[in-house]
N, C-alpha and C positions, 0 to 999 in steps of 0.2 A: 596243078590244076589251074585252068584259066579263071581269072576273076570274073564274077558276075556283076553286071551293072545293076544298081538298085537306086531308084529315085523315090523321093517322098510321095510323088503322085501315085505310085503303086500301093504304098501303105495306106494312103488316104483315099483310094478308090472307093466309090460309094458301095459297090457290091462287096468289096473286101471288108469295109466297116460294118455293113449289115450282117455279114457272116460272122464277124468278130463279136458283134453284140449277141447273136444267137448262141454262140459257143460260150461266151462269158456268163450268159443268163441261165444256161442249162442247169436245171435243178434248184434255181435260186429265185423262182418267180414270186415267192411270198415275202422276200426281203424288201424293206421299205426303200432302200436306195435303188433297187432294181425297178420297183414299181414307179418310183418318181422319174427315173430315167426313161422308162418305157412310155410313160404318160406324155412326154414331150419328145418322143424319139426322133422325128425329123430335125427338130431344132438342136437337140443335143448332139446328134451325129454331125450336123453342119458345123457346130461350134468346135467339136473335136477335130473335124477335117481341117478347118481353118487353122487351128493351133498347130496341127502337124505340118501343114504346108508352109506356114510362116516361121516355123522353128520355135514356137513358144509353148509347146506341149510341156506340161509339168508332170513329174514323177516323184515318188517318195512319200506320198501320203498312204499310210498303212494302218491296219489294225494288228496289234501285236498280241499274240497269245502263246501259251506254252503247252507242249504235249509231253507225255512220258512214255508213250507206246509207239514204236518198239524201244526207243531210248529218249532221254530228255532232249528236247529241241525247242528253239524259239522260232516261231513262225511269224512272218510279216506278210499279211495278206493285203495287197493294194486295194484302195477304194475302187468301187465298181467302174467308174469312168476310166481309171488307169488300167484296170483289167482288160477293158476293150482295146486300149492302146497296145497292150502286150499281145493280145490275140491277133490284132491287125498286123503287127510286125511279124509275128511268127507265121501267120498265114502266107506271107510273102517269102520269108527267108528259109522256112522249114525245108522245102525241096532242095535248096542249095546245100544246106547243112547236111541233110540226109545223104546226098550223093557222096559226100566226103567221108562218111562213116563206114566201118567194116560191117559185113553182114551179121556178125556175131556180137554187135552192140545192140542192146535190147531196151534201154530206157528212152522215154520221150519219142517213141517211133510208132507210127500207125502200123497195126498188124503184128506188133511184137509184144513187149511187156514182160512182167515178172514171170508169169507161168510159162511163156514161150522160152524164156531164159533157162528156167529149170528143166524143161524138156530137152533143150539143146545140151545142157550140162550132163543130163543122164545119157544122152546119145554118145557124148565124148567119153564118159566114164565107162561105157560098155565097150569102147574100142581101144582105149589107151590105159596102161596100167598105173601111171603116176600123175600127180597133179601138184600144182602150187596155187595157193589162194592168198590174196592180199586185200587190204582195205586201206584207204588213205586217211591219215589223221586229220580231223577237222577240215574235210575237203572243201566245203563251200567257203568257210572263213579263211582258208589259206590261198585261195586263187589269187594270183598276181594280176591286177587289173591292167597293167601296162602290157604284160605278155598276152592277155586275152585280147586287148585292142589290136595288137600286132597280128595275131592269128586271124581276127575278123577282117583286118585290112588286106590280108593275103587272099581272102575268099570273096570279098565284095569291093566294089568301087562305087564312089558316089559320096562326096564329102558330107553332104547334108544328112544322108542316111546313116553314115558312120558316126556322125555327131549325135544322132538320136540314140543309137546303140550305146554310145559312150555316156549319154545322160542316164540311161537305164542302169548301166554298170556302176556309175558313181552314186546311185541313189542312197546307198547305205554302205558305210565303211566299217568293217570289223577292226581294222587298224589302218594307218596311213597307206593308201595304195593297195590295200588287201581286202579280199572277201566279196562274196555275193551272198545276199540273204536267201533264206529258204521261204518259199511261199508264192512265187509268181512264175508263170509259164516261161517267160523269157529267161529268167535266171536259171531255171532247170535246163533249158536247151543250151544256154551258154556254157554251163558247167559240164554237160555231157560232151559238147564240142571240144572243150578245153582238154578233156582226158583222151581224146582220140589219138593223140600222139603216142600215148603209151601202147595202145592197140597196134599201131603201125610199127613201133619198135619190136614188139613181140612177133609180129609177122616176119620182120627181117631176121629174127632169131630162129625162124622156122620151127616154131612150136607146132605140135601136132593138132591141137584144138584149142579154142579160146572162147570164153563167154564173159561179157562185161555187162553188168547192170549198174549204171552210174559208177560209183567208186568201189563197188564190190567186183573183183576181177579174179577169174580162175583160168588157168591154162593147163594143158596136158602134154605129156611126152612119153617116150618109150622107157625112160628110167629116171631116177631121182637126180642124177647128175645133169641131165638135160634141163629139167625144170628148175633146178637150182641156178643154172647158168642164166635162164630167163629171169629169175628173181634178182640176181645181181645186176642185170641190164636194166630192169625196171626201176630198182632203187636208185641207180645212178642217173637215169634219164629223168625220173620224176623230180628229183632234187635239183639236178643241174640245169634242166631245161624248163621246168614248170614251177619250181619252188615248192614242191609238195613232198611230204614225208610219208613213206610207207610205215604203217603201224608195226610195232614189234611182234604183234600176234600173227604175222605172216606164217603160213603153214605149208609144209611139203609133206605129202602123204601118198598112200596107195588108194586107187579108186575103189577097190573092194572094201575098204574101211569106211567109205562114205565121206561126204562133206555137207555143210549147211549153206544153203543159198536161198535168199528171198523167202525165208520162213519155212523152207522144206529141207528134209534130210534126203540127200540124193545118193543112191547106190545103184550099181548095175542091176537092172531088172526090177528095182523097187524104188518107190517114191513115197516118203512119209512126211507128215507134218513134223516140224522141229519141236523141241520141247517148248520153246517160246510160242511157236505157232499153235500148239495144242492149248496153251493157256489162253491165248487171244480168242481162239475159236470157242472155248468153253464159256468165256465171258460174253462174247457176242451171242452165243446160243441162249444163255440165260436171259439176256435182254429181249431178244425177239420172241422167246417163248412166253415171257411175262407180258409183253405187249399183246400177244395173241390171247392170253388168258383174260386180260382186262378189256378186250374188244378193240384195242387201238389199231390192230392190223387183222386182216382176215387170213384164211388159209393160203390164198394166192400171195399175200405179202410174205408169209413164212417161206414159201417155196422160192420166192424171188430173192430173199436174203440168204437162204441156205447155200446155194451153189457159190455165191459171191464170197462167202466166208470159208468155204471148204471145197475149192475146185478140184482137189486131188481125188474126190470121189467120182469124177467123170471118167476115170480110166480104170480098167480092170487091173487087179493085182495091187492096188494102192490102198493104204490104210491110214487111219488117224493115229 
């Protein structure tokens, strides 16, 4: 693919920065740092624009917190000013990154997402009898930064812009030269882009169907031998070319027996919440029912929350 020219003036464009502010502020209007930034919006955006253009933009200031659902993770959320920088960069590079991804890559993409990935997986499960499913061990923490830089340099040209991307990549190190944090838009897009090579390798192996949602990857074939061949290819490519290790929990199975993806149990003709998904839904339901009982939300608020936690109900034949 031909490299795309990218200048800092595109990232620092006034319209792009204003749009980045709106995206970063969405749903956060009551936070003090958002209010303070908005109170002096023209001056703040002018300052950020100047920092981008002269190469002095700073990254790495984050709020660190921990989550346990669906599994223990450390989240590093950038301060609001840096969130705008992330959104401004992604606003420019997203179309280029998106063009390089396969159609069946569903994370970090407009019009796709987890539920679309599940629907596509069900489509493949209804057509092909066997599948293999993998997950990458410590995916974000294991990303090789030098490899990521090389991959980005093959897609973009413009030394100053590549330096800005490198600054964001280097913001936090899990180990020397290793790792991207979880918590910022750009890091998510970079990780998704990094894994695209695995998708391309499976395409060359002529797998019959493929779905990837970040580091959760499933492919289908006409028999177990075919999908096992894909598994061997993926293990070798991930380790040899990307420095990533496929978890030992990699599974080869029959589509009729079902698989778990993005919180759902996927079977031909049926889509169920997974065991973990049912627990999460039950907890969420208790919370918003309690909020309704105490008057903190109204009936509209309940309805707004219900589909978001249980989208499987939108299609006939699905169950909790």
